[in-house]
All heavy atoms as a GROMACS GRO file, in nm:
protein
  628
    1MET      N    1   1.290  -0.444   4.117
    1MET     CA    2   1.288  -0.298   4.115
    1MET      C    3   1.420  -0.250   4.054
    1MET      O    4   1.420  -0.153   3.981
    1MET     CB    5   1.269  -0.250   4.256
    1MET     CG    6   1.268  -0.105   4.263
    1MET     SD    7   1.225  -0.055   4.441
    1MET     CE    8   1.260   0.118   4.421
    2LEU      N    9   1.531  -0.310   4.086
    2LEU     CA   10   1.663  -0.270   4.031
    2LEU      C   11   1.664  -0.286   3.882
    2LEU      O   12   1.720  -0.197   3.814
    2LEU     CB   13   1.773  -0.359   4.102
    2LEU     CG   14   1.914  -0.308   4.062
    2LEU    CD1   15   1.942  -0.162   4.108
    2LEU    CD2   16   2.014  -0.398   4.128
    3LYS      N   17   1.601  -0.390   3.834
    3LYS     CA   18   1.596  -0.412   3.690
    3LYS      C   19   1.520  -0.295   3.619
    3LYS      O   20   1.560  -0.248   3.511
    3LYS     CB   21   1.531  -0.546   3.658
    3LYS     CG   22   1.531  -0.575   3.510
    3LYS     CD   23   1.471  -0.718   3.492
    3LYS     CE   24   1.461  -0.746   3.340
    3LYS     NZ   25   1.404  -0.877   3.312
    4ASP      N   26   1.412  -0.261   3.679
    4ASP     CA   27   1.330  -0.147   3.626
    4ASP      C   28   1.406  -0.016   3.622
    4ASP      O   29   1.396   0.055   3.523
    4ASP     CB   30   1.192  -0.129   3.701
    4ASP     CG   31   1.105  -0.248   3.684
    4ASP    OD1   32   1.114  -0.319   3.585
    4ASP    OD2   33   1.019  -0.263   3.770
    5LEU      N   34   1.485   0.011   3.720
    5LEU     CA   35   1.570   0.127   3.738
    5LEU      C   36   1.673   0.129   3.628
    5LEU      O   37   1.697   0.227   3.564
    5LEU     CB   38   1.631   0.143   3.874
    5LEU     CG   39   1.716   0.272   3.896
    5LEU    CD1   40   1.640   0.398   3.873
    5LEU    CD2   41   1.784   0.261   4.029
    6ARG      N   42   1.738   0.009   3.611
    6ARG     CA   43   1.840   0.002   3.500
    6ARG      C   44   1.781   0.020   3.361
    6ARG      O   45   1.843   0.088   3.289
    6ARG     CB   46   1.906  -0.134   3.515
    6ARG     CG   47   2.019  -0.159   3.411
    6ARG     CD   48   2.083  -0.286   3.431
    6ARG     NE   49   2.210  -0.303   3.353
    6ARG     CZ   50   2.212  -0.316   3.221
    6ARG    NH1   51   2.105  -0.323   3.156
    6ARG    NH2   52   2.335  -0.329   3.161
    7ASN      N   53   1.665  -0.035   3.338
    7ASN     CA   54   1.601  -0.015   3.213
    7ASN      C   55   1.561   0.135   3.186
    7ASN      O   56   1.577   0.176   3.066
    7ASN     CB   57   1.477  -0.102   3.203
    7ASN     CG   58   1.507  -0.250   3.178
    7ASN    OD1   59   1.616  -0.280   3.135
    7ASN    ND2   60   1.414  -0.334   3.211
    8TYR      N   61   1.526   0.200   3.290
    8TYR     CA   62   1.488   0.340   3.271
    8TYR      C   63   1.616   0.425   3.247
    8TYR      O   64   1.611   0.517   3.160
    8TYR     CB   65   1.422   0.390   3.413
    8TYR     CG   66   1.384   0.536   3.402
    8TYR    CD1   67   1.280   0.588   3.327
    8TYR    CD2   68   1.468   0.630   3.474
    8TYR    CE1   69   1.250   0.724   3.331
    8TYR    CE2   70   1.431   0.768   3.471
    8TYR     CZ   71   1.330   0.809   3.397
    8TYR     OH   72   1.301   0.949   3.402
    9ILE      N   73   1.720   0.396   3.310
    9ILE     CA   74   1.843   0.477   3.294
    9ILE      C   75   1.911   0.437   3.160
    9ILE      O   76   1.956   0.532   3.087
    9ILE     CB   77   1.936   0.451   3.410
    9ILE    CG1   78   1.890   0.509   3.539
    9ILE    CG2   79   2.082   0.510   3.383
    9ILE    CD1   80   1.958   0.468   3.666
   10MET      N   81   1.919   0.318   3.128
   10MET     CA   82   1.986   0.265   3.007
   10MET      C   83   1.882   0.234   2.896
   10MET      O   84   1.890   0.129   2.837
   10MET     CB   85   2.072   0.154   3.036
   10MET     CG   86   2.160   0.180   3.157
   10MET     SD   87   2.335   0.149   3.151
   10MET     CE   88   2.378   0.096   2.986
   11GLU      N   89   1.793   0.320   2.871
   11GLU     CA   90   1.686   0.293   2.772
   11GLU      C   91   1.756   0.264   2.632
   11GLU      O   92   1.833   0.342   2.589
   11GLU     CB   93   1.591   0.412   2.765
   11GLU     CG   94   1.479   0.396   2.665
   11GLU     CD   95   1.393   0.516   2.667
   11GLU    OE1   96   1.389   0.594   2.767
   11GLU    OE2   97   1.320   0.533   2.564
   12ASP      N   98   1.716   0.157   2.573
   12ASP     CA   99   1.775   0.126   2.444
   12ASP      C  100   1.673   0.116   2.330
   12ASP      O  101   1.704   0.077   2.223
   12ASP     CB  102   1.856   0.002   2.448
   12ASP     CG  103   1.771  -0.123   2.498
   12ASP    OD1  104   1.656  -0.106   2.528
   12ASP    OD2  105   1.829  -0.236   2.497
   13GLU      N  106   1.544   0.152   2.357
   13GLU     CA  107   1.443   0.143   2.264
   13GLU      C  108   1.440   0.273   2.173
   13GLU      O  109   1.467   0.383   2.225
   13GLU     CB  110   1.311   0.136   2.335
   13GLU     CG  111   1.188   0.108   2.248
   13GLU     CD  112   1.066   0.093   2.331
   13GLU    OE1  113   1.066   0.020   2.432
   13GLU    OE2  114   0.960   0.148   2.294
   14PHE      N  115   1.421   0.255   2.042
   14PHE     CA  116   1.421   0.363   1.942
   14PHE      C  117   1.294   0.442   1.980
   14PHE      O  118   1.180   0.394   2.004
   14PHE     CB  119   1.409   0.299   1.806
   14PHE     CG  120   1.392   0.413   1.698
   14PHE    CD1  121   1.493   0.486   1.659
   14PHE    CD2  122   1.266   0.429   1.641
   14PHE    CE1  123   1.480   0.592   1.564
   14PHE    CE2  124   1.244   0.526   1.545
   14PHE     CZ  125   1.356   0.599   1.510
   15LYS      N  126   1.308   0.583   1.977
   15LYS     CA  127   1.202   0.662   2.022
   15LYS      C  128   1.211   0.798   1.941
   15LYS      O  129   1.326   0.844   1.929
   15LYS     CB  130   1.198   0.687   2.165
   15LYS     CG  131   1.079   0.776   2.219
   15LYS     CD  132   1.079   0.777   2.368
   15LYS     CE  133   1.161   0.886   2.419
   15LYS     NZ  134   1.144   0.910   2.564
   16ILE      N  135   1.099   0.850   1.892
   16ILE     CA  136   1.105   0.981   1.832
   16ILE      C  137   1.006   1.076   1.901
   16ILE      O  138   0.901   1.016   1.941
   16ILE     CB  139   1.085   0.984   1.678
   16ILE    CG1  140   0.949   0.935   1.641
   16ILE    CG2  141   1.194   0.904   1.606
   16ILE    CD1  142   0.908   0.960   1.495
   17THR      N  143   1.032   1.193   1.917
   17THR     CA  144   0.949   1.291   1.972
   17THR      C  145   0.945   1.419   1.877
   17THR      O  146   1.048   1.469   1.849
   17THR     CB  147   1.002   1.339   2.111
   17THR    OG1  148   1.016   1.222   2.196
   17THR    CG2  149   0.897   1.434   2.176
   18TYR      N  150   0.823   1.453   1.833
   18TYR     CA  151   0.808   1.565   1.746
   18TYR      C  152   0.750   1.687   1.826
   18TYR      O  153   0.646   1.670   1.890
   18TYR     CB  154   0.712   1.534   1.633
   18TYR     CG  155   0.684   1.654   1.549
   18TYR    CD1  156   0.780   1.702   1.454
   18TYR    CD2  157   0.568   1.720   1.551
   18TYR    CE1  158   0.757   1.813   1.375
   18TYR    CE2  159   0.545   1.832   1.478
   18TYR     CZ  160   0.639   1.876   1.390
   18TYR     OH  161   0.614   1.985   1.313
   19LEU      N  162   0.819   1.800   1.820
   19LEU     CA  163   0.766   1.916   1.871
   19LEU      C  164   0.769   2.018   1.753
   19LEU      O  165   0.818   1.984   1.641
   19LEU     CB  166   0.862   1.976   1.984
   19LEU     CG  167   0.879   1.886   2.099
   19LEU    CD1  168   0.996   1.932   2.184
   19LEU    CD2  169   0.761   1.876   2.180
   20THR      N  170   0.703   2.127   1.760
   20THR     CA  171   0.694   2.219   1.645
   20THR      C  172   0.831   2.243   1.576
   20THR      O  173   0.923   2.301   1.646
   20THR     CB  174   0.622   2.352   1.687
   20THR    OG1  175   0.497   2.320   1.747
   20THR    CG2  176   0.604   2.437   1.565
   21ASN      N  177   0.845   2.202   1.458
   21ASN     CA  178   0.966   2.218   1.378
   21ASN      C  179   1.100   2.157   1.453
   21ASN      O  180   1.200   2.195   1.412
   21ASN     CB  181   0.984   2.359   1.353
   21ASN     CG  182   0.882   2.421   1.256
   21ASN    OD1  183   0.835   2.348   1.172
   21ASN    ND2  184   0.839   2.538   1.272
   22LYS      N  185   1.072   2.059   1.537
   22LYS     CA  186   1.190   1.988   1.591
   22LYS      C  187   1.150   1.835   1.601
   22LYS      O  188   1.042   1.806   1.638
   22LYS     CB  189   1.226   2.044   1.725
   22LYS     CG  190   1.281   2.182   1.715
   22LYS     CD  191   1.325   2.228   1.857
   22LYS     CE  192   1.375   2.375   1.838
   22LYS     NZ  193   1.423   2.429   1.960
   23LEU      N  194   1.255   1.762   1.578
   23LEU     CA  195   1.234   1.614   1.588
   23LEU      C  196   1.355   1.554   1.667
   23LEU      O  197   1.464   1.570   1.624
   23LEU     CB  198   1.228   1.545   1.448
   23LEU     CG  199   1.198   1.400   1.444
   23LEU    CD1  200   1.052   1.372   1.489
   23LEU    CD2  201   1.214   1.354   1.298
   24ASP      N  202   1.326   1.494   1.778
   24ASP     CA  203   1.427   1.436   1.868
   24ASP      C  204   1.419   1.292   1.840
   24ASP      O  205   1.319   1.224   1.861
   24ASP     CB  206   1.395   1.472   2.013
   24ASP     CG  207   1.499   1.423   2.101
   24ASP    OD1  208   1.624   1.448   2.074
   24ASP    OD2  209   1.474   1.358   2.206
   25ILE      N  210   1.530   1.225   1.809
   25ILE     CA  211   1.546   1.087   1.780
   25ILE      C  212   1.641   1.026   1.877
   25ILE      O  213   1.757   1.068   1.893
   25ILE     CB  214   1.591   1.055   1.633
   25ILE    CG1  215   1.492   1.120   1.541
   25ILE    CG2  216   1.598   0.907   1.606
   25ILE    CD1  217   1.541   1.124   1.389
   26VAL      N  218   1.598   0.916   1.948
   26VAL     CA  219   1.683   0.854   2.049
   26VAL      C  220   1.709   0.711   2.010
   26VAL      O  221   1.617   0.643   1.966
   26VAL     CB  222   1.608   0.861   2.193
   26VAL    CG1  223   1.695   0.788   2.297
   26VAL    CG2  224   1.581   1.001   2.234
   27ASN      N  225   1.826   0.666   2.028
   27ASN     CA  226   1.876   0.528   1.999
   27ASN      C  227   1.869   0.493   1.856
   27ASN      O  228   1.818   0.392   1.808
   27ASN     CB  229   1.802   0.427   2.084
   27ASN     CG  230   1.825   0.441   2.230
   27ASN    OD1  231   1.936   0.465   2.269
   27ASN    ND2  232   1.726   0.432   2.314
   28TYR      N  233   1.918   0.580   1.766
   28TYR     CA  234   1.934   0.545   1.625
   28TYR      C  235   2.067   0.484   1.607
   28TYR      O  236   2.159   0.478   1.693
   28TYR     CB  237   1.929   0.684   1.547
   28TYR     CG  238   2.049   0.776   1.561
   28TYR    CD1  239   2.154   0.775   1.467
   28TYR    CD2  240   2.059   0.856   1.672
   28TYR    CE1  241   2.258   0.855   1.483
   28TYR    CE2  242   2.172   0.940   1.681
   28TYR     CZ  243   2.272   0.938   1.588
   28TYR     OH  244   2.385   1.015   1.603
   29GLU      N  245   2.089   0.421   1.488
   29GLU     CA  246   2.216   0.348   1.449
   29GLU      C  247   2.313   0.445   1.376
   29GLU      O  248   2.419   0.454   1.413
   29GLU     CB  249   2.180   0.230   1.372
   29GLU     CG  250   2.119   0.118   1.459
   29GLU     CD  251   2.094  -0.010   1.384
   29GLU    OE1  252   2.126  -0.010   1.253
   29GLU    OE2  253   2.037  -0.097   1.437
   30CYS      N  254   2.260   0.509   1.269
   30CYS     CA  255   2.354   0.594   1.189
   30CYS      C  256   2.263   0.687   1.094
   30CYS      O  257   2.146   0.664   1.083
   30CYS     CB  258   2.447   0.507   1.099
   30CYS     SG  259   2.366   0.423   0.972
   31ILE      N  260   2.328   0.791   1.045
   31ILE     CA  261   2.275   0.883   0.951
   31ILE      C  262   2.313   0.843   0.817
   31ILE      O  263   2.428   0.847   0.783
   31ILE     CB  264   2.311   1.025   0.984
   31ILE    CG1  265   2.264   1.065   1.132
   31ILE    CG2  266   2.249   1.123   0.877
   31ILE    CD1  267   2.321   1.201   1.176
   32ASP      N  268   2.221   0.794   0.736
   32ASP     CA  269   2.258   0.752   0.598
   32ASP      C  270   2.273   0.867   0.492
   32ASP      O  271   2.347   0.859   0.404
   32ASP     CB  272   2.153   0.650   0.543
   32ASP     CG  273   2.167   0.507   0.605
   32ASP    OD1  274   2.278   0.484   0.674
   32ASP    OD2  275   2.082   0.429   0.592
   33HIS      N  276   2.190   0.969   0.513
   33HIS     CA  277   2.191   1.082   0.416
   33HIS      C  278   2.155   1.210   0.493
   33HIS      O  279   2.070   1.204   0.581
   33HIS     CB  280   2.090   1.053   0.308
   33HIS     CG  281   2.074   1.170   0.215
   33HIS    ND1  282   2.163   1.193   0.106
   33HIS    CD2  283   1.977   1.270   0.203
   33HIS    CE1  284   2.120   1.299   0.038
   33HIS    NE2  285   2.010   1.345   0.096
   34PHE      N  286   2.210   1.317   0.452
   34PHE     CA  287   2.188   1.440   0.516
   34PHE      C  288   2.201   1.562   0.418
   34PHE      O  289   2.304   1.582   0.360
   34PHE     CB  290   2.268   1.466   0.639
   34PHE     CG  291   2.266   1.608   0.689
   34PHE    CD1  292   2.145   1.648   0.756
   34PHE    CD2  293   2.371   1.692   0.682
   34PHE    CE1  294   2.144   1.775   0.811
   34PHE    CE2  295   2.358   1.815   0.738
   34PHE     CZ  296   2.248   1.869   0.795
   35ASP      N  297   2.097   1.634   0.393
   35ASP     CA  298   2.104   1.768   0.331
   35ASP      C  299   1.989   1.851   0.382
   35ASP      O  300   1.906   1.809   0.467
   35ASP     CB  301   2.100   1.754   0.175
   35ASP     CG  302   1.972   1.695   0.110
   35ASP    OD1  303   1.861   1.722   0.160
   35ASP    OD2  304   1.986   1.619   0.012
   36THR      N  305   1.976   1.974   0.325
   36THR     CA  306   1.878   2.064   0.383
   36THR      C  307   1.728   2.032   0.355
   36THR      O  308   1.636   2.083   0.418
   36THR     CB  309   1.900   2.209   0.341
   36THR    OG1  310   1.895   2.210   0.194
   36THR    CG2  311   2.034   2.261   0.384
   37ASP      N  312   1.708   1.929   0.262
   37ASP     CA  313   1.577   1.890   0.223
   37ASP      C  314   1.537   1.746   0.273
   37ASP      O  315   1.416   1.714   0.275
   37ASP     CB  316   1.550   1.896   0.074
   37ASP     CG  317   1.575   2.036   0.022
   37ASP    OD1  318   1.522   2.136   0.085
   37ASP    OD2  319   1.642   2.052  -0.090
   38LYS      N  320   1.634   1.666   0.301
   38LYS     CA  321   1.602   1.528   0.339
   38LYS      C  322   1.712   1.471   0.433
   38LYS      O  323   1.828   1.494   0.402
   38LYS     CB  324   1.586   1.438   0.223
   38LYS     CG  325   1.555   1.297   0.253
   38LYS     CD  326   1.516   1.214   0.129
   38LYS     CE  327   1.620   1.196   0.026
   38LYS     NZ  328   1.588   1.107  -0.087
   39ILE      N  329   1.670   1.402   0.536
   39ILE     CA  330   1.759   1.335   0.626
   39ILE      C  331   1.708   1.186   0.644
   39ILE      O  332   1.588   1.168   0.675
   39ILE     CB  333   1.773   1.405   0.770
   39ILE    CG1  334   1.813   1.549   0.747
   39ILE    CG2  335   1.860   1.325   0.861
   39ILE    CD1  336   1.819   1.629   0.879
   40ILE      N  337   1.802   1.092   0.622
   40ILE     CA  338   1.767   0.953   0.642
   40ILE      C  339   1.846   0.901   0.761
   40ILE      O  340   1.967   0.909   0.759
   40ILE     CB  341   1.800   0.875   0.514
   40ILE    CG1  342   1.727   0.926   0.397
   40ILE    CG2  343   1.770   0.722   0.532
   40ILE    CD1  344   1.766   0.869   0.262
   41VAL      N  345   1.768   0.847   0.853
   41VAL     CA  346   1.833   0.796   0.974
   41VAL      C  347   1.794   0.643   0.987
   41VAL      O  348   1.679   0.605   0.979
   41VAL     CB  349   1.774   0.867   1.099
   41VAL    CG1  350   1.832   0.807   1.235
   41VAL    CG2  351   1.796   1.015   1.092
   42ARG      N  352   1.895   0.560   1.006
   42ARG     CA  353   1.884   0.419   1.023
   42ARG      C  354   1.870   0.379   1.172
   42ARG      O  355   1.942   0.441   1.253
   42ARG     CB  356   1.993   0.341   0.964
   42ARG     CG  357   1.980   0.181   0.964
   42ARG     CD  358   2.086   0.121   0.888
   42ARG     NE  359   2.099   0.176   0.741
   42ARG     CZ  360   2.019   0.136   0.651
   42ARG    NH1  361   1.926   0.042   0.663
   42ARG    NH2  362   2.037   0.185   0.523
   43TYR      N  363   1.770   0.294   1.204
   43TYR     CA  364   1.748   0.247   1.341
   43TYR      C  365   1.733   0.093   1.335
   43TYR      O  366   1.727   0.036   1.220
   43TYR     CB  367   1.637   0.313   1.409
   43TYR     CG  368   1.498   0.295   1.348
   43TYR    CD1  369   1.412   0.198   1.406
   43TYR    CD2  370   1.458   0.358   1.238
   43TYR    CE1  371   1.292   0.173   1.348
   43TYR    CE2  372   1.330   0.337   1.184
   43TYR     CZ  373   1.247   0.236   1.243
   43TYR     OH  374   1.125   0.212   1.184
   44GLY      N  375   1.723   0.031   1.446
   44GLY     CA  376   1.716  -0.121   1.451
   44GLY      C  377   1.602  -0.180   1.376
   44GLY      O  378   1.611  -0.284   1.319
   45GLY      N  379   1.498  -0.113   1.365
   45GLY     CA  380   1.376  -0.165   1.292
   45GLY      C  381   1.355  -0.123   1.148
   45GLY      O  382   1.260  -0.156   1.080
   46GLY      N  383   1.453  -0.039   1.097
   46GLY     CA  384   1.438   0.011   0.961
   46GLY      C  385   1.506   0.145   0.935
   46GLY      O  386   1.605   0.173   0.987
   47VAL      N  387   1.431   0.218   0.859
   47VAL     CA  388   1.484   0.353   0.813
   47VAL      C  389   1.384   0.457   0.846
   47VAL      O  390   1.260   0.436   0.815
   47VAL     CB  391   1.522   0.355   0.665
   47VAL    CG1  392   1.568   0.495   0.619
   47VAL    CG2  393   1.635   0.254   0.641
   48LEU      N  394   1.424   0.579   0.886
   48LEU     CA  395   1.332   0.695   0.904
   48LEU      C  396   1.375   0.794   0.804
   48LEU      O  397   1.489   0.833   0.799
   48LEU     CB  398   1.349   0.745   1.054
   48LEU     CG  399   1.264   0.863   1.096
   48LEU    CD1  400   1.120   0.815   1.096
   48LEU    CD2  401   1.314   0.915   1.228
   49ILE      N  402   1.282   0.845   0.722
   49ILE     CA  403   1.314   0.955   0.627
   49ILE      C  404   1.236   1.080   0.665
   49ILE      O  405   1.114   1.076   0.680
   49ILE     CB  406   1.267   0.900   0.488
   49ILE    CG1  407   1.339   0.772   0.444
   49ILE    CG2  408   1.294   1.016   0.383
   49ILE    CD1  409   1.289   0.712   0.321
   50ILE      N  410   1.317   1.177   0.687
   50ILE     CA  411   1.258   1.320   0.724
   50ILE      C  412   1.273   1.410   0.603
   50ILE      O  413   1.395   1.423   0.561
   50ILE     CB  414   1.322   1.373   0.845
   50ILE    CG1  415   1.314   1.274   0.970
   50ILE    CG2  416   1.266   1.505   0.886
   50ILE    CD1  417   1.439   1.202   0.998
   51LYS      N  418   1.162   1.462   0.554
   51LYS     CA  419   1.166   1.548   0.440
   51LYS      C  420   1.103   1.693   0.485
   51LYS      O  421   1.022   1.702   0.573
   51LYS     CB  422   1.079   1.498   0.329
   51LYS     CG  423   1.131   1.368   0.266
   51LYS     CD  424   1.039   1.327   0.157
   51LYS     CE  425   1.088   1.191   0.098
   51LYS     NZ  426   1.003   1.143  -0.007
   52GLY      N  427   1.166   1.792   0.428
   52GLY     CA  428   1.126   1.924   0.463
   52GLY      C  429   1.219   2.023   0.398
   52GLY      O  430   1.264   1.998   0.291
   53SER      N  431   1.232   2.140   0.462
   53SER     CA  432   1.325   2.240   0.417
   53SER      C  433   1.402   2.305   0.528
   53SER      O  434   1.357   2.306   0.639
   53SER     CB  435   1.253   2.354   0.332
   53SER     OG  436   1.154   2.405   0.405
   54ASP      N  437   1.521   2.357   0.501
   54ASP     CA  438   1.599   2.418   0.600
   54ASP      C  439   1.639   2.325   0.714
   54ASP      O  440   1.642   2.365   0.831
   54ASP     CB  441   1.550   2.550   0.656
   54ASP     CG  442   1.520   2.647   0.540
   54ASP    OD1  443   1.605   2.656   0.453
   54ASP    OD2  444   1.421   2.727   0.548
   55LEU      N  445   1.650   2.200   0.686
   55LEU     CA  446   1.670   2.097   0.796
   55LEU      C  447   1.821   2.100   0.837
   55LEU      O  448   1.908   2.112   0.755
   55LEU     CB  449   1.639   1.951   0.741
   55LEU     CG  450   1.502   1.927   0.701
   55LEU    CD1  451   1.486   1.782   0.646
   55LEU    CD2  452   1.400   1.949   0.810
   56ILE      N  453   1.836   2.111   0.963
   56ILE     CA  454   1.975   2.114   1.022
   56ILE      C  455   1.975   2.015   1.139
   56ILE      O  456   1.870   1.984   1.201
   56ILE     CB  457   2.019   2.250   1.068
   56ILE    CG1  458   1.925   2.308   1.175
   56ILE    CG2  459   2.033   2.339   0.951
   56ILE    CD1  460   1.983   2.431   1.246
   57ILE      N  461   2.090   1.960   1.173
   57ILE     CA  462   2.108   1.874   1.289
   57ILE      C  463   2.154   1.973   1.405
   57ILE      O  464   2.273   2.023   1.398
   57ILE     CB  465   2.210   1.760   1.268
   57ILE    CG1  466   2.150   1.672   1.156
   57ILE    CG2  467   2.236   1.690   1.392
   57ILE    CD1  468   2.249   1.557   1.116
   58SER      N  469   2.062   2.004   1.493
   58SER     CA  470   2.102   2.092   1.605
   58SER      C  471   2.176   2.027   1.721
   58SER      O  472   2.255   2.097   1.786
   58SER     CB  473   1.961   2.141   1.661
   58SER     OG  474   1.892   2.207   1.573
   59LYS      N  475   2.159   1.897   1.738
   59LYS     CA  476   2.230   1.828   1.844
   59LYS      C  477   2.256   1.689   1.792
   59LYS      O  478   2.178   1.621   1.734
   59LYS     CB  479   2.143   1.816   1.971
   59LYS     CG  480   2.203   1.743   2.087
   59LYS     CD  481   2.128   1.756   2.216
   59LYS     CE  482   1.994   1.684   2.212
   59LYS     NZ  483   1.924   1.672   2.340
   60LEU      N  484   2.385   1.648   1.818
   60LEU     CA  485   2.430   1.519   1.767
   60LEU      C  486   2.512   1.453   1.875
   60LEU      O  487   2.617   1.497   1.916
   60LEU     CB  488   2.514   1.531   1.642
   60LEU     CG  489   2.578   1.400   1.574
   60LEU    CD1  490   2.460   1.311   1.538
   60LEU    CD2  491   2.662   1.433   1.461
   61LEU      N  492   2.457   1.346   1.928
   61LEU     CA  493   2.525   1.260   2.034
   61LEU      C  494   2.527   1.119   1.984
   61LEU      O  495   2.483   1.078   1.877
   61LEU     CB  496   2.436   1.264   2.162
   61LEU     CG  497   2.421   1.406   2.224
   61LEU    CD1  498   2.319   1.398   2.343
   61LEU    CD2  499   2.547   1.471   2.270
   62ASN      N  500   2.601   1.032   2.063
   62ASN     CA  501   2.614   0.896   2.021
   62ASN      C  502   2.484   0.821   2.000
   62ASN      O  503   2.473   0.744   1.913
   62ASN     CB  504   2.692   0.811   2.122
   62ASN     CG  505   2.836   0.848   2.130
   62ASN    OD1  506   2.889   0.902   2.029
   62ASN    ND2  507   2.902   0.825   2.241
   63ASP      N  508   2.379   0.858   2.074
   63ASP     CA  509   2.255   0.789   2.068
   63ASP      C  510   2.137   0.878   2.052
   63ASP      O  511   2.021   0.834   2.052
   63ASP     CB  512   2.236   0.697   2.188
   63ASP     CG  513   2.228   0.773   2.315
   63ASP    OD1  514   2.258   0.893   2.315
   63ASP    OD2  515   2.188   0.717   2.415
   64GLU      N  516   2.160   1.004   2.033
   64GLU     CA  517   2.043   1.105   2.018
   64GLU      C  518   2.081   1.204   1.918
   64GLU      O  519   2.194   1.255   1.900
   64GLU     CB  520   2.020   1.164   2.152
   64GLU     CG  521   1.903   1.257   2.160
   64GLU     CD  522   1.875   1.314   2.295
   64GLU    OE1  523   1.938   1.288   2.382
   64GLU    OE2  524   1.771   1.392   2.304
   65ILE      N  525   1.975   1.246   1.836
   65ILE     CA  526   1.999   1.358   1.734
   65ILE      C  527   1.871   1.443   1.745
   65ILE      O  528   1.762   1.391   1.766
   65ILE     CB  529   2.008   1.291   1.593
   65ILE    CG1  530   2.038   1.386   1.491
   65ILE    CG2  531   1.889   1.201   1.568
   65ILE    CD1  532   2.072   1.328   1.360
   66LEU      N  533   1.892   1.572   1.731
   66LEU     CA  534   1.791   1.662   1.727
   66LEU      C  535   1.789   1.735   1.592
   66LEU      O  536   1.890   1.800   1.550
   66LEU     CB  537   1.802   1.773   1.840
   66LEU     CG  538   1.684   1.880   1.837
   66LEU    CD1  539   1.552   1.812   1.864
   66LEU    CD2  540   1.721   1.982   1.945
   67ILE      N  541   1.683   1.724   1.520
   67ILE     CA  542   1.664   1.779   1.387
   67ILE      C  543   1.572   1.905   1.387
   67ILE      O  544   1.465   1.887   1.446
   67ILE     CB  545   1.613   1.677   1.282
   67ILE    CG1  546   1.714   1.568   1.267
   67ILE    CG2  547   1.592   1.747   1.141
   67ILE    CD1  548   1.670   1.444   1.198
   68SER      N  549   1.617   2.011   1.341
   68SER     CA  550   1.537   2.136   1.334
   68SER      C  551   1.511   2.180   1.193
   68SER      O  552   1.584   2.153   1.102
   68SER     CB  553   1.608   2.248   1.417
   68SER     OG  554   1.628   2.213   1.545
   69GLY      N  555   1.399   2.254   1.170
   69GLY     CA  556   1.371   2.309   1.038
   69GLY      C  557   1.227   2.292   1.009
   69GLY      O  558   1.143   2.256   1.099
   70ILE      N  559   1.187   2.311   0.891
   70ILE     CA  560   1.043   2.295   0.854
   70ILE      C  561   1.027   2.148   0.814
   70ILE      O  562   1.063   2.113   0.697
   70ILE     CB  563   1.011   2.395   0.736
   70ILE    CG1  564   1.035   2.532   0.786
   70ILE    CG2  565   0.866   2.371   0.695
   70ILE    CD1  566   1.028   2.634   0.676
   71ILE      N  567   0.967   2.071   0.899
   71ILE     CA  568   0.946   1.930   0.872
   71ILE      C  569   0.815   1.909   0.809
   71ILE      O  570   0.709   1.937   0.869
   71ILE     CB  571   0.957   1.849   1.001
   71ILE    CG1  572   1.102   1.866   1.064
   71ILE    CG2  573   0.927   1.702   0.984
   71ILE    CD1  574   1.112   1.809   1.201
   72LYS      N  575   0.814   1.851   0.684
   72LYS     CA  576   0.687   1.830   0.611
   72LYS      C  577   0.638   1.692   0.613
   72LYS      O  578   0.519   1.672   0.600
   72LYS     CB  579   0.712   1.888   0.468
   72LYS     CG  580   0.741   2.031   0.457
   72LYS     CD  581   0.766   2.075   0.316
   72LYS     CE  582   0.804   2.220   0.310
   72LYS     NZ  583   0.835   2.262   0.171
   73ASN      N  584   0.732   1.598   0.627
   73ASN     CA  585   0.691   1.457   0.614
   73ASN      C  586   0.796   1.370   0.700
   73ASN      O  587   0.912   1.392   0.693
   73ASN     CB  588   0.695   1.413   0.464
   73ASN     CG  589   0.641   1.272   0.444
   73ASN    OD1  590   0.566   1.226   0.528
   73ASN    ND2  591   0.683   1.216   0.338
   74ILE      N  592   0.739   1.270   0.767
   74ILE     CA  593   0.819   1.176   0.838
   74ILE      C  594   0.768   1.036   0.794
   74ILE      O  595   0.651   1.005   0.809
   74ILE     CB  596   0.810   1.188   0.987
   74ILE    CG1  597   0.844   1.327   1.039
   74ILE    CG2  598   0.887   1.086   1.065
   74ILE    CD1  599   0.816   1.353   1.181
   75GLU      N  600   0.864   0.965   0.735
   75GLU     CA  601   0.826   0.829   0.679
   75GLU      C  602   0.912   0.714   0.740
   75GLU      O  603   1.033   0.727   0.752
   75GLU     CB  604   0.853   0.845   0.528
   75GLU     CG  605   0.809   0.714   0.446
   75GLU     CD  606   0.840   0.733   0.302
   75GLU    OE1  607   0.847   0.852   0.253
   75GLU    OE2  608   0.861   0.636   0.232
   76PHE      N  609   0.844   0.612   0.777
   76PHE     CA  610   0.911   0.494   0.829
   76PHE      C  611   0.914   0.385   0.712
   76PHE      O  612   0.818   0.368   0.646
   76PHE     CB  613   0.833   0.432   0.944
   76PHE     CG  614   0.839   0.518   1.068
   76PHE    CD1  615   0.743   0.606   1.090
   76PHE    CD2  616   0.938   0.502   1.159
   76PHE    CE1  617   0.752   0.688   1.210
   76PHE    CE2  618   0.948   0.564   1.277
   76PHE     CZ  619   0.856   0.667   1.293
   77LYS      N  620   1.035   0.318   0.697
   77LYS     CA  621   1.045   0.212   0.595
   77LYS      C  622   1.110   0.098   0.661
   77LYS      O  623   1.189   0.103   0.749
   77LYS     CB  624   1.126   0.256   0.482
   77LYS     CG  625   1.051   0.346   0.389
   77LYS     CD  626   1.127   0.364   0.254
   77LYS     CE  627   1.039   0.438   0.158
   77LYS     NZ  628   1.094   0.447   0.025
   0.00000   0.00000   0.00000
């Protein structure tokens, strides 16, 4: 039970959550590219490419990023 609690608190799995015009990314490694039309985020399993317009980073933490704007395409490589 203690192990399950620790895994819940210290979640290290890459996860994305899409809400209308917002993309929350948890446990990413780094941001490779950033402009208002494209953001490239590196994670343990590859690269995430977000394309759209008026893209901004609304929240930036060590292990979490929130991207806002008009998101047109999300691509995994």
